[in-house]
VOPAGU-2260 file (C-alpha; in pm, 1 decimal, decimal comma):
REM VOPAGU-2260
SITE   aa  ch    i         X         Y         Z
SITE  THR   A    0    -393,9   -1127,0   -1996,4
SITE  THR   A    1    -653,4   -1000,5   -1766,6
SITE  LEU   A    2    -419,3    -847,0   -1496,6
SITE  ALA   A    3    -217,3    -682,6   -1762,8
SITE  ARG   A    4    -537,8    -510,1   -1885,4
SITE  TYR   A    5    -610,0    -368,1   -1527,8
SITE  PHE   A    6    -279,7    -240,4   -1508,5
SITE  ARG   A    7    -256,4     -90,2   -1830,0
SITE  GLN   A    8    -573,3     125,4   -1775,2
SITE  TYR   A    9    -414,7     306,8   -1465,3
SITE  LEU   A   10     -60,0     301,2   -1654,3
SITE  ASP   A   11    -223,8     484,7   -1922,0
SITE  ILE   A   12    -384,3     755,9   -1703,4
SITE  ALA   A   13     -42,8     789,6   -1544,0
SITE  ASP   A   14     107,0     848,1   -1896,9
SITE  LYS   A   15    -151,0    1084,1   -2028,1
SITE  HIS   A   16     -88,8    1324,4   -1708,9
SITE  GLY   A   17     286,7    1278,0   -1723,6
SITE  VAL   A   18     341,8    1152,8   -1413,9
SITE  GLY   A   19     534,9     844,0   -1290,6
SITE  PHE   A   20     371,3     526,0   -1165,1
SITE  VAL   A   21     423,1     269,4    -869,7
SITE  LEU   A   22     346,2     -66,8   -1016,1
SITE  ASP   A   23     249,5    -315,9    -747,7
SITE  THR   A   24     315,1    -660,9    -769,1
SITE  PRO   A   25       5,3    -885,1    -721,7
SITE  THR   A   26     135,7   -1052,7    -416,4
SITE  TRP   A   27     -31,7    -911,1    -101,7
SITE  ARG   A   28    -155,3   -1285,2      29,5
SITE  ALA   A   29     177,6   -1427,6    -122,3
SITE  ASN   A   30     298,8   -1519,7     244,0
SITE  PRO   A   31     343,5   -1861,7     400,6
SITE  ASP   A   32      18,9   -1863,9     613,7
SITE  TRP   A   33    -203,8   -1780,5     267,1
SITE  GLY   A   34      27,9   -2019,0      72,5
SITE  GLU   A   35       2,2   -2278,3     298,6
SITE  LYS   A   36    -379,1   -2299,8     238,2
SITE  LEU   A   37    -335,2   -2311,4    -106,7
SITE  GLY   A   38     -57,2   -2611,9    -115,1
SITE  TYR   A   39     255,8   -2370,9    -180,0
SITE  SER   A   40     561,8   -2440,9     -41,0
SITE  LYS   A   41     792,6   -2157,7      71,3
SITE  VAL   A   42    1035,0   -2218,8    -208,9
SITE  ALA   A   43     710,4   -2200,2    -467,2
SITE  LEU   A   44     597,8   -1867,0    -303,7
SITE  SER   A   45     965,1   -1719,3    -344,4
SITE  GLY   A   46     922,1   -1845,9    -731,3
SITE  ILE   A   47     598,1   -1684,7    -774,2
SITE  ASP   A   48     736,1   -1329,9    -598,0
SITE  MET   A   49    1033,3   -1323,9    -806,7
SITE  GLN   A   50     791,1   -1419,3   -1121,3
SITE  ALA   A   51     568,2   -1108,6   -1027,1
SITE  VAL   A   52     815,1    -888,0    -984,7
SITE  SER   A   53     984,6   -1016,5   -1358,2
SITE  TRP   A   54     579,7    -963,4   -1476,1
SITE  ALA   A   55     539,2    -622,9   -1387,5
SITE  ARG   A   56     891,9    -490,7   -1494,2
SITE  ALA   A   57     793,3    -633,7   -1885,4
SITE  LEU   A   58     463,3    -450,8   -1823,0
SITE  ALA   A   59     601,1    -147,9   -1722,4
SITE  ALA   A   60     891,8    -181,6   -2019,0
SITE  PRO   A   61     672,5      46,9   -2326,2
SITE  TYR   A   62     608,8     289,7   -2102,4
SITE  VAL   A   63     970,3     333,2   -1956,5
SITE  ALA   A   64    1083,1     311,2   -2307,5
SITE  ARG   A   65     860,7     666,9   -2394,9
SITE  GLY   A   66    1057,0     838,2   -2106,9
SITE  MET   A   67     794,1     757,1   -1794,5
SITE  THR   A   68     931,3     664,7   -1473,3
SITE  VAL   A   69     785,3     341,9   -1339,9
SITE  LEU   A   70     899,6     176,5    -964,3
SITE  VAL   A   71     773,4    -156,8    -932,2
SITE  ASN   A   72     666,6    -220,8    -614,3
SITE  GLY   A   73     702,2    -538,3    -397,3
SITE  VAL   A   74     369,0    -545,8    -214,6
SITE  VAL   A   75     356,3    -752,4     152,9
SITE  GLY   A   76      31,0    -807,8     294,1
SITE  PRO   A   77     -23,7    -857,1     666,8
SITE  ARG   A   78      -2,4   -1175,6     810,1
SITE  GLY   A   79    -341,7   -1197,2     898,8
SITE  ASP   A   80    -688,5   -1051,9     793,1
SITE  GLY   A   81    -615,1    -660,4     650,3
SITE  TYR   A   82    -940,6    -560,8     876,0
SITE  ARG   A   83    -886,6    -703,4    1236,9
SITE  ILE   A   84    -577,9    -858,0    1427,2
SITE  ASP   A   85    -590,7   -1252,7    1458,8
SITE  THR   A   86    -232,6   -1275,4    1503,8
SITE  VAL   A   87      21,2   -1064,1    1709,2
SITE  MET   A   88     370,7   -1053,9    1621,1
SITE  THR   A   89     682,6    -917,5    1766,2
SITE  PRO   A   90     899,9    -640,5    1518,5
SITE  ALA   A   91    1178,0    -972,5    1500,0
SITE  GLU   A   92     899,7   -1233,4    1428,7
SITE  ALA   A   93     775,5   -1030,7    1177,1
SITE  GLU   A   94    1119,2    -951,1    1009,4
SITE  THR   A   95    1168,6   -1329,5    1000,8
SITE  TYR   A   96     825,5   -1417,8     875,5
SITE  HIS   A   97     779,9   -1188,5     593,2
SITE  GLY   A   98    1175,6   -1223,8     518,9
SITE  ASP   A   99    1164,1   -1481,4     218,6
SITE  GLN   A  100     910,1   -1286,8      35,7
SITE  VAL   A  101    1117,1    -950,3      88,7
SITE  LYS   A  102    1424,8   -1165,3     -44,6
SITE  ALA   A  103    1249,9   -1280,3    -323,8
SITE  PHE   A  104    1173,5    -932,3    -421,1
SITE  ARG   A  105    1517,0    -824,0    -395,5
SITE  ASP   A  106    1653,1   -1097,2    -599,2
SITE  ALA   A  107    1405,0   -1022,6    -884,4
SITE  SER   A  108    1516,6    -656,5    -870,4
SITE  ALA   A  109    1235,5    -514,2    -751,8
SITE  ASP   A  110    1249,0    -135,3    -670,4
SITE  MET   A  111    1099,1     -97,1    -356,5
SITE  VAL   A  112     883,1    -296,9    -114,5
SITE  SER   A  113     538,6    -208,5      57,8
SITE  ALA   A  114     354,3    -294,8     348,7
SITE  ILE   A  115     -17,5    -273,3     249,6
SITE  THR   A  116    -287,3    -306,3     479,4
SITE  MET   A  117     -97,5    -309,1     767,7
SITE  THR   A  118    -314,8    -332,2    1110,6
SITE  TYR   A  119     -66,1    -276,2    1382,3
SITE  ALA   A  120     293,2    -123,1    1422,1
SITE  GLN   A  121     484,1    -438,0    1502,3
SITE  GLU   A  122     464,9    -612,8    1200,1
SITE  ALA   A  123     486,5    -325,7     971,7
SITE  ALA   A  124     814,1    -223,6    1172,3
SITE  GLY   A  125     921,4    -579,5    1082,3
SITE  ILE   A  126     854,8    -565,9     736,6
SITE  ALA   A  127    1064,3    -244,3     705,9
SITE  CYS   A  128    1351,8    -418,6     902,5
SITE  ALA   A  129    1323,1    -695,8     642,1
SITE  ALA   A  130    1373,8    -478,8     358,6
SITE  MET   A  131    1657,5    -256,4     504,6
SITE  ALA   A  132    1839,3    -583,9     558,8
SITE  VAL   A  133    1853,9    -650,2     195,2
SITE  GLY   A  134    1914,5    -288,9      94,5
SITE  LEU   A  135    1556,2    -221,3     -56,3
SITE  PRO   A  136    1371,9      87,6      14,1
SITE  SER   A  137    1051,9      35,6     240,5
SITE  VAL   A  138     683,3     205,3     245,2
SITE  ILE   A  139     441,5     152,3     556,6
SITE  SER   A  140      86,0     185,7     454,4
SITE  PHE   A  141    -158,9     169,0     776,9
SITE  THR   A  142    -557,5     151,3     772,0
SITE  VAL   A  143    -757,3     277,1     974,1
SITE  GLU   A  144   -1110,6     227,2    1141,1
SITE  THR   A  145   -1362,7     527,6    1102,8
SITE  ASP   A  146   -1276,0     682,3    1402,5
SITE  GLY   A  147    -918,2     746,3    1244,6
SITE  ARG   A  148    -732,0     451,4    1509,9
SITE  LEU   A  149    -577,0     133,0    1333,6
SITE  PRO   A  150    -767,9    -176,7    1395,3
SITE  SER   A  151    -486,1    -247,9    1701,3
SITE  GLY   A  152    -647,2      87,7    1873,8
SITE  GLU   A  153    -324,4     253,4    1806,9
SITE  SER   A  154    -309,3     605,1    1670,6
SITE  LEU   A  155    -193,0     721,7    1324,5
SITE  ARG   A  156      89,6     875,1    1540,9
SITE  ASP   A  157     196,0     654,5    1720,8
SITE  ALA   A  158     183,5     366,2    1479,7
SITE  ILE   A  159     404,9     585,7    1280,2
SITE  GLU   A  160     656,1     710,5    1577,5
SITE  THR   A  161     664,0     338,4    1707,6
SITE  VAL   A  162     780,6     210,1    1347,8
SITE  ASP   A  163    1051,0     493,5    1306,6
SITE  ASP   A  164    1146,6     430,3    1658,2
SITE  GLU   A  165    1227,3      67,6    1583,2
SITE  THR   A  166    1377,0     114,7    1263,8
SITE  ASP   A  167    1577,4     416,8    1318,4
SITE  GLY   A  168    1383,0     577,4    1067,3
SITE  ALA   A  169    1436,4     318,1     798,0
SITE  PRO   A  170    1062,3     368,1     587,0
SITE  ALA   A  171    1106,5     619,5     293,5
SITE  TYR   A  172     777,8     739,1     376,8
SITE  PHE   A  173     439,4     606,6     508,3
SITE  MET   A  174      98,1     585,7     355,2
SITE  ILE   A  175    -299,5     512,1     455,5
SITE  ASN   A  176    -468,7     310,9     241,1
SITE  CYS   A  177    -815,3      83,5     262,6
SITE  ALA   A  178   -1016,9     360,9     422,0
SITE  HIS   A  179   -1220,4     664,1     320,4
SITE  PRO   A  180   -1061,7     998,3     371,6
SITE  SER   A  181   -1370,0    1087,8     566,6
SITE  HIS   A  182   -1215,6     826,4     830,0
SITE  PHE   A  183    -901,7     983,4     830,3
SITE  ASP   A  184    -909,4    1376,1     775,2
SITE  ALA   A  185    -973,6    1476,7    1112,3
SITE  VAL   A  186    -676,9    1314,4    1262,3
SITE  LEU   A  187    -430,5    1485,7    1017,6
SITE  ALA   A  188    -388,7    1799,9    1220,1
SITE  GLY   A  189    -109,7    2026,2    1295,3
SITE  ASP   A  190     249,6    1975,2    1150,3
SITE  GLY   A  191     425,9    1713,0    1327,1
SITE  ARG   A  192     702,1    1544,0    1184,5
SITE  TRP   A  193     514,6    1212,3    1180,3
SITE  ILE   A  194     218,6    1395,2     944,7
SITE  ARG   A  195     543,2    1464,1     725,7
SITE  ARG   A  196     644,5    1139,0     725,6
SITE  ILE   A  197     278,9    1032,2     543,3
SITE  ARG   A  198     322,4    1100,3     147,1
SITE  GLY   A  199      67,5     889,3      11,7
SITE  VAL   A  200    -293,6     745,0      15,8
SITE  ARG   A  201    -479,4     492,0    -127,6
SITE  ALA   A  202    -836,1     537,4     -43,3
SITE  ASN   A  203   -1103,9     329,4     -37,6
SITE  ALA   A  204   -1455,6     439,4    -255,6
SITE  SER   A  205   -1679,6     367,1      -7,3
SITE  ALA   A  206   -1731,0     575,0     364,4
SITE  LYS   A  207   -1813,1     252,9     499,0
SITE  SER   A  208   -1671,0      86,6     782,7
SITE  HIS   A  209   -1444,0    -227,8     738,3
SITE  ALA   A  210   -1732,4    -409,2     930,1
SITE  GLU   A  211   -1997,3    -321,6     682,7
SITE  LEU   A  212   -1753,3    -375,9     358,6
SITE  ASP   A  213   -1685,8    -744,1     494,5
SITE  ALA   A  214   -2038,7    -791,6     525,8
SITE  ALA   A  215   -2125,3    -630,5     215,5
SITE  THR   A  216   -2306,9    -849,1     -74,3
SITE  GLU   A  217   -2273,2    -571,2    -341,0
SITE  LEU   A  218   -1961,0    -309,6    -466,5
SITE  ASP   A  219   -2003,1      25,5    -329,5
SITE  PRO   A  220   -1856,0     231,7    -566,9
SITE  GLY   A  221   -1878,6     565,2    -361,1
SITE  ASP   A  222   -1866,9     898,0    -575,7
SITE  PRO   A  223   -1549,8     922,1    -783,1
SITE  VAL   A  224   -1593,1    1344,9    -809,8
SITE  ASP   A  225   -1611,4    1371,2    -430,6
SITE  LEU   A  226   -1311,7    1140,8    -403,9
SITE  GLY   A  227   -1097,7    1354,9    -624,3
SITE  ARG   A  228   -1217,6    1682,8    -421,1
SITE  ARG   A  229   -1122,6    1524,8    -122,3
SITE  TYR   A  230    -805,0    1430,6    -213,7
SITE  ARG   A  231    -748,8    1760,8    -360,4
SITE  ALA   A  232    -820,5    1930,6     -25,2
SITE  MET   A  233    -555,5    1708,4     112,2
SITE  ARG   A  234    -304,9    1847,6    -118,1
SITE  ASP   A  235    -363,1    2155,1     -48,3
SITE  ARG   A  236    -307,4    2093,2     334,5
SITE  PHE   A  237       5,4    1869,6     301,2
SITE  GLY   A  238     172,6    1914,4       1,1
SITE  GLN   A  239     400,3    1638,3      66,3
SITE  ILE   A  240     152,1    1401,5     -23,5
SITE  ALA   A  241     247,6    1255,6    -426,3
SITE  VAL   A  242     180,3     908,5    -439,4
SITE  LEU   A  243    -213,2     872,9    -482,8
SITE  GLY   A  244    -397,9     568,6    -572,6
SITE  GLY   A  245    -708,5     373,6    -506,3
SITE  CYS   A  246    -775,9      79,1    -288,4
SITE  CYS   A  247   -1096,9    -129,0    -235,3
SITE  GLY   A  248   -1391,6     -20,4    -470,8
SITE  THR   A  249   -1211,7     226,4    -701,5
SITE  ASP   A  250   -1139,7     160,0   -1042,7
SITE  ARG   A  251   -1044,0     364,3   -1345,3
SITE  ARG   A  252   -1300,4     630,1   -1278,2
SITE  HIS   A  253   -1198,3     724,1    -937,0
SITE  ILE   A  254    -827,4     745,7   -1037,1
SITE  ALA   A  255    -902,9     962,8   -1324,1
SITE  ALA   A  256   -1102,5    1167,2   -1106,8
SITE  ILE   A  257    -834,8    1237,9    -886,8
SITE  CYS   A  258    -569,4    1302,5   -1138,7
SITE  GLU   A  259    -824,7    1556,2   -1261,1
SITE  ALA   A  260    -859,5    1738,6    -936,9
SITE  CYS   A  261    -494,8    1682,3    -823,4
SITE  LEU   A  262    -254,6    1731,2   -1136,4
């Protein structure tokens, strides 16, 4: 299928470089609000989530058979828009709202759950709690604006510390995604515990703002080689950042350049 071909090109890059792979389920929008827009019931959504895990597991099987480590990652997206906050929940509300999707991942034997493109800390904390309740490791990935702050206005440090405080440090680690490295380089300063909790980056190809990207009519591929160099610079500063990938606008050229620069 088209989706399988898309993912295999990245699995092949990881295989070539002898590294493991976090294989996402294509479920970023499989939540009740978005499902309802398409006529899906909660039961149907859970079935889709479970099917996505099985699909990812089958896709990974030949690579695993060759000795590659592949983790099937159940992806949870924000309830609302990934670029702006239109629905605010408490951690308890978010745990309930996202709970069925997380349970479906558990029932289908996903290896982990990741909350991707989180725009404020409370929703992220709720997803971490939902994962903890069913015994799955969780990863929280925040997006930031060009000033390095979340769309909520929270600093990256405050958001990470809030989630850790609300969940007793439940997330396995934190990530940054859906932002260009130039947007958050300046805020990654010092050697505080919150920085050591960041272990992954999945950056955009473009240095444009969320607002600019939202209004764009053409894809901005940025500069793959420059992106790879920026990842290398981050790795040199923060050796714990070991989960490397791409977000909006990236393709196999960017991932290959990141691997060439960092591995």
